[in-house]
N, C-alpha and C positions, 0 to 999 in steps of 0.2 A: 504494497498500501506505499504513495507518498506520503512526500514528507506532509506536506500541504494542499489537503482534498476537503471534501465540500458535501455531505453527508446528505440523502434525500430519501425523509422516510414519509412512510402515509401509515394511520394506523384506524380499520376499521373495527368500529366499537356495535359491534351487531347483537343484535337482543338475542343471535343463539350460539355463534358464536366471534369471539376477540382479534383479528386478527391483526399483524403487525407485517412491514415492508418495510425494510433497509437497503437504499442501493448509494450509492460512491459517482459520483459527478465525475467524468475521463472523455474528457476532450469533446464533446456537444455529446454522449451518452452518456445514458444512466446503465448501471450496471451491478448486478443483488451481487450483494453479501450477507445481507442476512432476513430467516424471517421465522417469525412463531405465531402460534396461535393459541387462543388458552377457551376456555367455559364460559359462556359469559351467563354472567349471574346481576341478579338488581332490577332485574326490567319488568315493565309490567304491560302488555297493548302496544309496546315501541314506546315508554315514556317508563324515565328512571321513576323508581319507587325506593330504592340503596344508592347512595352516593358513593357510600363506601363501596359494600358490596362492586359497581360500574368499575370502581379504581382498581380493585386489585383483580381485576381479571385483565383490567387494560396493562397491570403493572406484572402480571406474570407471561402477556403475550410480550410486552415491550423487553423485559428479561429475560425469555428464550433465544429474541431475534438477536439482541444486544449480544451474548454468549456466539452463536454462529458467527457472525460481524469480527466478534472481537472485538470493537468501538461501543461507549456509551450516548447514549441516545441523551438528547437535550432538549431537542424540540420537534415538530410531526407537521404533517398538515392533518387532518382530523374532516372524517366525514359523517357528515348528519345528514338527517333522512328520516323518516316513520311519517302518522298519520297529523303533524302538523304543518308541512311544505305547503304550498298554495307556489305559481307560478300565474301571474298575472302579467298582461302587455302596457306597454304605460308610453307616452311620446312626449313631445317640446318642442320647441321651435324659435327662432334667435332670428333677429331680426339684427345684419351685420353693418348696414350702413350701404353706399357708394363699395361698389363690386371688388373686392379686391381678393389674395389670394387664404384660403381658410389656415389657420393654424392649429396648433396645438388648443392655444388657448380657448379657440371657440368651437376646435371639441369636445373640451371638457369641461365648459360653461353648458354648453346643449344637453347632452347626457348626464351632465351632475342636474341638471333642472329637469330631466327625466325623473330621477330617479326621488325626484324629494317630493312623491306621495305622502297623502292623507292615509297613517295604517290605524288600521284597528287598536286599542290596547292590548299589549304583551304581542305587538306584531314588530319584526322587524328587518331591514333584509337581508335575506344571507349571499346571494350576489346579483348583478349587475349586468344585464349578457346585451349584448348588440345583436340585435337586428340588423339594420340597414339604413343609412341616413339617405336622408330629401332635399335632394343640389337645386335649386332653384326652382322647386318642382320636379324635379328629374331625379326620381325613389332611384334605389338598386344599389344604392353606395358600399361600400362596406368602410372604405379607409375618404375620404373626400381631402384630405390635406393637401395644399397644392395647391385644388382646384380654386377658381377663379366662380364667388358670385354673393350675392347680396344680401343670403336664407339662407339657410343652411337647421331640419328636423331630424331628431333622433327618434326610434323608434327601439324598442328596448322592452328584454322580457325580465320582468324580476321574481329572483324566488325569495320567495316571505318566510317565517318562519315561526314558533311562535319563542321570541326572548327570553321567557323561565328558561323553559325546555336546553336554550340553546347554552345557556347561565352555566346551568346545570353539569351541561357532558365537558363544557370546557371546564367546569371545575371540578368534576371528577378530575381529568388528563390531568391538571394542573395539582389535584391532590395525590397522584399516582409520580410526579417530579420531575412533571416533563413539559413544558411549555409550550403551545399552539402558534403556529404559524401564518394557519388559516384554517377557515373552515371552508368544507362545502360541498352541495351536495353531493352525494350518494350518485345517482342514478350519471351525472353529468361526470364526476369522476369516474368512473365504468368504463364511458364512454370512450374518455380517454386511451384505452387499454385494448381497446374490442374494436373499437370502428374506425376506419380509415377513414381521410381525408373528403376523400371522392368521395368516397359512400354517403358521410354529410349530405354533401351535395347534390347528389342524389333521391333524399329524403330516406332516414330511418328512423327506426326507434328501438329506443336502450327498453325492456323492463329489464326489473332487479328487483326479485322475488324471494323477498327474506323470510324467514320466518314470523312473526311480528308485523310486518311492515310491505309492502310492494311498491317500488318506487318507477316512473316511467317519465323518460326523456324523449323529446323529438326535435330530432336536427329535419330543418330543408335549407340550400341554401347555402351550407355551411354555417346558418345561425337556427339559437334553439327557439324553437315554436311552440312549446310543452315545455312544463315540469309542472308535475303533480303526485301525489301519493296518492292510493289505491287501495277502496276498502277489503279487498282480498288480498288472503299472505297464505306462505304455509302450514302458516297453523290452524288457518280454516282448514283445508283439506286434512291436516289426517286430525283433530275435530270427527270432520263427519265420517270417515274411517272408524274411528271411537264409538261413536254414536251408532252408526251403521249395524257393526258383528258385535256393538256391544262388549268392544274391550276398554281395557285404559288408554292414558293417552299414549305410556310412554310404546306397549307393546302394537300400539296404532301408527305408529311413528316407527317402529321397527318393518311394521308387514306392507307400511306403503313405500321404506326406500326396497328392501330387496324385492316384491314382488310388484310394485303398485307402477300402472300404467295410465298414463293422460289418453287412449283412446282404446276403445274395448272393442272392433272391428277383426281386428286381429289376432282378439282371446280367444281359446277353441273352447267349448262347452267341457268337454272331458277334462279340463287341465281343473286342480282343487291345488288348495294351500291350506295344513293347519292353522288351526286358530289357539290360540296360549288358552289354556285354563283360566277361572276366574274363580277362585276360591271367596270371595266375597260372597259372589252370587252360588254357590254351591252348581257350577260350570267344570264340565271335564274339556280337557283339549278336545277339538272337531274338525269341523273340514268343510271347507264355504267352497264352490266354486271363484274361480280368480278374477272371472267372467264378476262377476256381483262384487266385490271391490275394489274394481274398474270404472263399473260404472261409476260409484260415489265421487271417484275421484275424476273422470271423466266431467259428472255434471257441476262440480265445482272449479274446474282448469275454465271450460265452458263462460261462466262464469266471470271468470276474471278477464279471457281475454276480449269478452262483451264490452266490460269496465273501459281498457283498451279505445276501441270502438268508438265510445261514445267519444271522448278523450278528444280520437281522429276527427268524428264527424266535427266539433264542437268547433273547429278551427277548418272544414274546408278540407281534410286531407286525407279521405277515404282512399282514394288511388293513387297517392302519391310518393310511398316508401316505395318506389323502386331498389331502392337499399336493403330493403327489409328488416324483419324487427331479430334484435338480437337478445336471447335473455341470458341473463347473469343472474347470480348467486344462488342459496345453497336450493332453494328446491327446482331450477331450471336442470339438474342432475335428475332429475326424473324422465322416468321411460317414454319416449314418443312428448314429450311435452312440445316439443319442435309443431308437431302434427294436428296438436291440439292447436296452437298458434295460425297453422297454416289455414285450419277450417274454418277460422272466425274470421280471421282478418284476412283473407284471398292474398297473402303472399309471402314470397320467402319467408324460413324461419330456419336461425340459425345458433345452435349457443356459445356465446361468447368466451373465447380463450383469451390469454395476454402476448400481447403481442407488444415488442419496443424496446422489452428489455432486454442488456445480454447476459448469459449466462443463466435463464429460468429456468428450472427444473422440470421433468416431464411429472413429476409427481404432481407440481402445481398448477398442471395447464388444465384445469375445470374451472366452470360458473362462477366458484364462492370466491375466488381467490383476487376475480379479475377488479373490484372497490378496490380495497388494499394495494393491486397493484397500480392502477390510477393516478388513487393519493399520493405515489412516490413520483410517478409521472409528472406530476404533477406538482409535489414539492422540488423534485430537479431543475421546472422548467423554473420558476421560481430562481430557484440559486444559479442557474445559467444566466439569467436576465442580468445589465451589466448595470452597478445603481447609480451609473451615472442616467441612464436611460429611464429607469424606472425611476429615480425624481424628476427629471423634466418631463416623463408622460402623465405622471399623477392616476390617476383614474383609470388614465388610460393604457397604462398595463394588465393593467387585469379586463379589458375588454379588449386590445387586443392580441391578447392571448393565448 
């Protein structure tokens, strides 16, 4: 390892598993040097119920990653998601006066004005993501600097979150003895690691399906059009299986992961699975048709993707996803979940696997690690940005990054 180096650290504090990725920035590239994960504790329905327990889970994941990397972690980029996330569009315009070249200050001013919206109590802006600029009534400009104009408008997508939940999450990281460089919407971070720039331009949706929450981000023309939290998550599938087959939650989770499938069509009628005993009800182990399990899972998976379709319809993007749908998060490991997405959304679907980090091991090439990887990549981009450029750009550092 070089004498002077910059670490890029991503921390994904999921409600089921907490994951940490440590990379080192080398020649404008990011190389993995450590990773760790731990079972999450202290969460209830995607909200923090016990801050100390959450901090302990973070500390365990961080320590495992630090041991592998051989370096201590002082700061990280932290993922934020869950039921309190909202996305909305905002716009603003400014008159420049006589026609002249647009500079940094003009762009910063119009974007800052678009971001100054009246928020409800306990809401804060997590990220302000540029969609485009309108320059003298000509729309579709991503970077209007050096163009000559007398008026400029900015269209921005604002991702907001509960301020109290955000502060508790940051406080948990601080309690684990780590500073937070920046907080980033988890689905947006996952898109960094699993979606190529050309796919964003064609239109692509990233659906990050976690145990307690599902986050959605949709790109079109290299700009975020939708950021949302959906009401269906992995635990809903597990609870449905537990109720339908009269099992404990843990037994239902094991059956879902080992035998579950999000489509019923290819499940043979003569395929049976053994359902564990439930001593509390006096039940012995029994066999049920595997098709029954998959019917339960398919119904809830379809409901999840119908929620995605509603979001697409809301902004007129039903037929716009030429880049398809990318599924990330632990529940994306479910068998044939991509087939379920394709059936409902009528576009191609794939599982999101991390790309763009050197020395990424094969055992981590699965959707559950995509958010932590994206957060580390985001941290790396922050580190690679020159300090003078960051100071000059101000808010633009986040907009054009």
